[in-house]
N, C-alpha and C positions, 0 to 999 in steps of 0.2 A: 521414679525414675524417670530422667526428659525424654520428648518426644522425639525421636529421630531426624534431624533435617532432610528432606527429601531435594534433591539437585534437578533446578528444572531448565530442559533445556530450550532458553526462550531468543528466536531470531526478533530482530526490531531494524527495520527499515525506515529512515526521516529524510527530510527533505525542508529545507525552510522556503518564505518567501519575501518579496518585498525586502530585503537586507540591504540594499543598497539604493540610493538616489533618493526623491526629498517626499518619499513614502512617512503616512502618519503612523503605520503598524507596521508590525515582523509576526510571520506566524511560523510556526513548528510544526507539522503532521507528522506523524509516525503511522507506520503499519507495521504488526507484530503476529505472529504465531509460534506455535511450538516448535521445537525443531524436528520432531516427528509428521509434523503435517507440512513440511515445507516445500520435498518434492513435489506434491500433488498441487498444491498453492502455486509453486512455478509454472508447473506444465499446465494449469487453467490458465493462467494471466497469457502465458506464451499462447495457449492454443486462441485464446479469443484475440492476442494482439494480432495475429496471423507471422508469428518470428520472436525476435528476442524482447524482452518486458523492463529492460534495463533500464528505461526511462521515456515517459512521453513527454513532451513538452507541447500542452495544450494551445501556447500564444502560434503553434506551426500547425495547428487544425486549420484546412483545408476542405472542399467540399467535396474533394477527391476520396479525401481517406476520414469521412465523418462515422462512416459506419463502423471500420476498425474502431476508432477514441469510444463508439457507444458502445461497441461489445468489452473492451476493456474494461470503462467503467460501470457496465452492468453484470460483470463478472465479479468484479472487486465488491458492488452491492450485494452481491448474493452468497459471497464467501464472510461475509462481515453480517449478515443477519441470517445466513443458514444454519448447521452444522458448529458455528462458531472455531473454523478453523483460519478466521481473519480477526485482528481486533484494529482498533483506530482510536489515537488520540491526538488533539491539538491542542496548541496553546496561541495566544492573540499575545501579543507584548504591544 
């Protein structure tokens, strides 16, 4: 008897870098999580960012918001290495 197919709710969020101009490389990275972990992941990222975690632009990093950026990046790393709530993939072309 065939094994039943298990449906998985996976949420994937991606962004590209260096896709314009005279750059030698294009990068595309994704963060993903199971749908059941989405609310927890978003809550932790929003808490670390001090508000909305919709997008951080690293070229806007200033000394006045350095702590906010560090908390956000540290939270991402903790989610990646902790209980497997978050996964990261990147491709460089």
